[in-house]
C-alpha positions, 0 to 999 in steps of 0.5 A, a space after each residue: 228670867 224674872 217671873 213678873 214680866 209677861 214678856 221679856 226679850 234678850 238680844 232679840 234679832 231677826 235678819 232677812 238676807 242682809 236686812 235686819 228687821 229687829 235689832 238686838 231688842 231688849 224688852 220687858 212688859 209687866 203683867 196686866 199692862 197695855 203696851 203700845 208699840 209705835 213706829 213707821 212702816 218698816 220699823 220692825 213692829 210686825 216682825 217683832 209681834 210675829 216672833 212674840 207669837 211664835 209665828 216667826 223664829 228669831 235669828 238670835 235672841 230669846 223670848 220669855 212669856 211669863 218666865 217660860 222660854 218661847 220656842 217656835 218648835 212643837 215644845 211647850 204647847 201650853 205656853 202658846 195656848 196662853 197667847 192670842 195673836 191678831 195679825 193685821 191681815 187675818 182673813 175671815 171666812 165670808 161664807 160662814 156665819 158668825 157662830 160657826 166661825 167661832 165654833 170652828 176655832 173653839 174646836 181647834 183649841 179643843 174646847 169641849 161642850 158645854 164649855 165651848 158653847 158658853 165661851 162662844 156666847 161670852 165672847 159674842 157678848 163682849 164684842 157686841 155681836 150676840 145679835 149677829 150670831 146667825 149672820 153671814 160674815 159677808 154681811 158684816 161691816 169692817 168694824 164688826 169683822 174686826 171685832 169678830 176677829 178679836 173674838 176668835 183671838 180670845 176664844 181660848 181665854 189667853 192671858 197675853 194678847 198680841 194685836 198688830 194694827 187692830 184699828 187700821 182702816 176703821 172709822 172713828 166709831 168702830 175704833 172707839 168700840 174696839 178700844 172699849 173692848 180692849 179696856 174690858 179685857 185689861 180690867 179682866 187681867 189680860 196683858 195686851 201688846 198693841 201696835 198702831 199708827 193711830 197714836 191717839 188710840 194708844 194714848 187713851 189705851 196704854 199704860 206703857 209705850 215703845 217706839 221702834 225705828 229701823 229695827 231698834 227699840 229707841 224708847 220704852 217706858 210707862 206713858 206717865 214717865 214719858 209725859 213727865 220727861 218729854 211733854 212740855 207744858 202748853 198754855 192756850 191763850 185766846 184774846 179779843 184784841 190783836 195777837 200782836 199785842 198779846 205776843 208783845 206781852 209774852 216776850 216779857 215773860 221769862 218762862 215763855 219758850 215759844 208759841 204758835 198761832 192756832 190756825 183760823 183763831 185769835 189764839 196762841 199755843 204757848 210752850 211754858 217752862 214755869 210752874 202753875 204759880 208762874 202761869 198764874 203770874 203770867 195771866 195777872 200780867 196780861 190782865 194788867 196790860 189790858 189784854 182782853 183774854 177770853 181763854 187761858 188754859 194749861 195742857 200737855 203736849 200729846 203723844 203725837 207731838 212727843 212721837 214726832 219730836 223724838 223722831 226729829 231727835 233720832 234723825 238729828 
């Protein structure tokens, strides 16, 4: 197995009775990536992450972490120490204070003084909870509890982080705070594997993305390559005049594929197959036809549109 992969799987399969949750999955993730895993409920995301964390034994198949084979038995404890795993339903101990909670896990990982104390301070600073170190966990907001869970997950300085739906149920500010911490961890050289339904979070965070459907990995590529292959160019055009006049002109343009009205506005979202020069030509044609254009900007389809489109392709 090649050393440069932080995670590599071969034929990874998990079967529960007659249900195959993960089906012959081959996955390669480079060191230092933030890899986002997208998929509906029941796609197999949590089962996959549990196998990568050695919390679930594969039915068949192999997992390699930085080139070493991962097994669920007691072998290779040093390899497991390199992994930090945050499940989607991990309980926090409400009657402990923040410091004692982290100290408890640091002791479980056999961190010794004075390094243990220093490390607890470090992770509290990172997750922006240093001023809450003496607070009871029961008094923390949901977002704070999630950041505390992340602090617990990285207390032993893992180099691979497995996060299962970490922003689920958080408000927009809490999601943004969590996202900022993930960026810092990536900059520090950590490899991060993150599953989420919140596609906009993955688009901002990830370098690569995988899409799971019914146990299969139907897509796995860098975000850049995915956008280049599947994201159609769009032009948002707004007018002071009637949309009918604008639409009549768009019908004359060979590079316009189709368009939708942006609800509640005098704007159209146009799917455009031409080059930048040809989009400039379209703008000239609209102005020549005396269409009162107030906005003309090119964008790309977002990750959510790509995901939905891929889902339709899989279904058809």
